[in-house]
C-alpha positions in Angstrom: 14.6 -36.3 -2.8 11.0 -36.5 -4.0 9.6 -34.3 -6.7 7.4 -32.5 -4.2 10.4 -31.0 -2.5 12.3 -30.1 -5.8 12.5 -26.4 -6.6 11.7 -25.8 -10.2 13.9 -22.9 -11.6 13.5 -21.1 -14.9 16.5 -19.1 -16.1 15.9 -16.1 -18.4 19.1 -14.5 -19.8 20.0 -13.5 -23.4 23.6 -14.6 -22.9 23.7 -18.4 -23.6 27.1 -18.9 -21.8 25.8 -17.2 -18.7 22.5 -19.2 -18.7 24.3 -22.5 -19.3 26.8 -21.8 -16.6 24.0 -21.0 -14.1 22.1 -24.1 -15.2 25.1 -26.4 -14.6 25.7 -24.9 -11.2 22.1 -25.3 -10.1 21.7 -28.8 -11.5 24.5 -29.9 -9.1 22.0 -29.5 -6.2 19.7 -32.5 -5.5 16.7 -30.3 -4.7 16.8 -28.0 -7.8 15.6 -28.8 -11.3 16.1 -26.3 -14.1 12.9 -26.5 -16.1 14.0 -24.1 -18.9 16.6 -21.6 -20.0 15.1 -18.8 -22.1 16.6 -15.8 -23.9 14.1 -13.0 -23.2 11.0 -11.9 -21.3 8.6 -12.7 -24.2 9.7 -16.4 -24.1 9.4 -16.4 -20.3 5.8 -15.2 -20.4 4.9 -17.6 -23.2 6.5 -20.6 -21.6 5.4 -20.0 -18.0 2.1 -22.1 -18.2 4.1 -25.0 -19.7 7.2 -24.9 -17.5 5.4 -24.0 -14.2 8.6 -22.8 -12.3 8.7 -22.0 -8.6 11.5 -19.5 -9.1 12.7 -17.4 -12.0 16.2 -16.1 -12.3 15.8 -13.0 -14.4 18.3 -10.9 -16.3 17.4 -7.2 -16.7 18.5 -6.0 -20.1 17.2 -8.3 -22.8 15.6 -8.0 -26.3 11.8 -8.2 -27.0 10.7 -7.8 -23.3 13.2 -6.8 -20.6 13.4 -8.2 -17.1 11.4 -5.5 -15.3 8.4 -5.7 -17.6 8.6 -9.5 -17.8 8.6 -9.7 -14.0 5.4 -7.7 -13.8 3.8 -9.8 -16.5 4.9 -13.1 -15.0 3.5 -12.1 -11.5 0.2 -11.2 -13.1 0.0 -14.7 -14.5 1.2 -16.3 -11.3 1.2 -14.1 -8.2 2.9 -16.9 -6.1 5.9 -17.0 -8.4 9.3 -15.9 -6.9 11.4 -13.7 -9.2 15.1 -13.2 -8.5 16.9 -10.6 -10.5 20.4 -11.8 -11.6 22.2 -8.8 -13.0 25.6 -7.1 -13.4 24.1 -3.7 -12.4 24.6 -2.7 -8.8 23.2 0.9 -8.8 20.5 1.7 -6.3 18.1 2.7 -9.1 18.3 -0.7 -10.7 17.8 -2.5 -7.4 15.0 -0.5 -6.0 13.2 -0.4 -9.3 13.5 -4.2 -9.6 12.1 -4.7 -6.1 9.2 -2.3 -6.8 8.3 -4.3 -9.9 7.7 -7.4 -7.6 11.1 -9.1 -7.6 11.8 -10.9 -4.3 15.5 -10.6 -4.6 18.5 -9.1 -6.4 21.8 -11.0 -6.9 24.8 -9.7 -8.8 26.3 -12.0 -11.4 29.7 -12.0 -9.8 28.6 -13.5 -6.5 30.0 -16.9 -5.4 28.0 -19.7 -7.0 26.6 -21.0 -3.7 25.0 -17.6 -3.0 22.6 -18.1 -5.9 21.4 -21.2 -4.1 21.1 -19.3 -0.8 19.0 -16.6 -2.6 16.7 -19.3 -4.1 16.2 -20.9 -0.7 15.5 -17.5 0.9 12.8 -16.5 -1.6 11.2 -20.0 -1.5 10.8 -19.4 2.3 9.0 -16.1 1.5 11.9 -13.9 2.4 13.4 -11.1 0.3 17.1 -11.5 -0.6 19.7 -9.0 -1.5 23.3 -10.1 -2.0 25.9 -8.2 -0.1 26.9 -5.9 -3.0 23.3 -5.1 -3.8 22.4 -4.5 -0.1 25.4 -2.1 0.4 24.5 -0.2 -2.8 20.9 0.2 -1.7 21.3 1.3 1.9 22.1 5.0 1.4 18.9 5.6 -0.6 16.5 3.6 1.6 15.6 6.1 4.3 12.7 8.3 3.5 12.5 7.3 -0.2 9.0 6.5 -1.3 8.6 3.3 -3.2 7.9 4.2 -6.9 4.9 2.9 -8.8 5.6 0.4 -11.5 4.5 1.1 -15.1 1.6 -1.3 -14.7 0.5 0.3 -11.4 0.6 3.7 -13.2 -1.6 2.3 -15.9 -4.1 0.9 -13.3 -4.0 4.2 -11.4 -4.9 6.0 -14.6 -7.9 3.7 -15.2 -9.1 4.0 -11.6 -8.7 7.8 -11.7 -11.0 7.8 -14.8 -13.7 6.3 -12.5 -13.6 2.8 -13.8 -14.5 -0.2 -11.5 -12.1 -3.0 -10.8 -14.0 -5.2 -13.2 -13.9 -2.5 -16.0 -10.1 -2.1 -15.4 -9.7 -5.9 -15.6 -11.5 -6.0 -18.9 -9.6 -3.1 -20.3 -6.2 -4.5 -19.4 -7.1 -8.2 -19.9 -6.1 -9.2 -16.4 -8.1 -10.7 -13.5 -10.2 -8.7 -11.1 -8.0 -10.2 -8.3 -4.9 -8.7 -10.0 -6.5 -5.3 -10.2 -7.4 -5.5 -6.5 -3.8 -6.4 -5.8 -2.5 -3.4 -7.9 -5.0 -1.1 -6.2 -3.9 -2.2 -2.7 -0.2 -1.8 -3.6 -0.8 1.7 -5.2 -2.6 2.9 -2.0 0.2 1.5 0.2 3.0 3.1 -1.8 1.2 6.5 -2.0 -0.1 6.4 1.5 -3.6 7.0 0.2 -6.6 5.2 1.6 -9.5 6.2 -0.6 -10.4 6.1 -4.3 -11.1 9.8 -4.2 -7.6 10.3 -2.9 -6.2 8.3 -5.8 -8.1 10.5 -8.2 -6.8 13.6 -6.6 -3.2 12.3 -6.7 -3.6 11.5 -10.4 -4.8 15.0 -11.1 -2.2 16.7 -9.0 0.7 14.7 -10.5 -0.3 14.9 -14.2 -1.3 11.3 -14.5 -4.4 12.3 -16.4 -2.7 14.8 -18.7 -3.0 14.1 -22.4 -5.8 11.5 -21.9 -8.6 13.8 -22.8 -10.2 12.9 -19.5 -11.8 15.7 -17.5 -12.6 15.1 -13.9 
């Protein structure tokens, strides 16, 4: 197996025994290399440029920066990164929120070990992956439910509703113009709005601009 076909995995979990257990499982596969095991989202963001993983296995509840915020921050740094949430929580709210934050998959920690490998292979092929338990939990709430905006998308929406350009938003939030454009596209898709004027109207009607001192 050449290095070109090896999947580089970063594990982010604040429970050392869990992280070490997952690492030992994954290292048994010839086509996977674990490039790092980190204990919180802050470490993941800091180490991303050095470790350059293809896939991140991300816990949700962690100190410093939790899994959801870390997922958003990592994807801003590397939009091609695949994030798989590995969690004990099987509620629809956790799962749908994780997916809306950009995670490509959700796997419960009690799944058979080979299913983690199956999930990694799936997201590496550009497919979303929900383990059986997560899929069953999510199904009742899928129909007709509008995908929620992430906290970052809400921040971008606020900036856009204040009349700022993509470049101005990028400078304000210290992200790239390309990332702003991606957020803008996702916001329009989730809200079913096609114009900037529509975004501004939505922000006013839903109180996004309240308390900002902005008058439109």
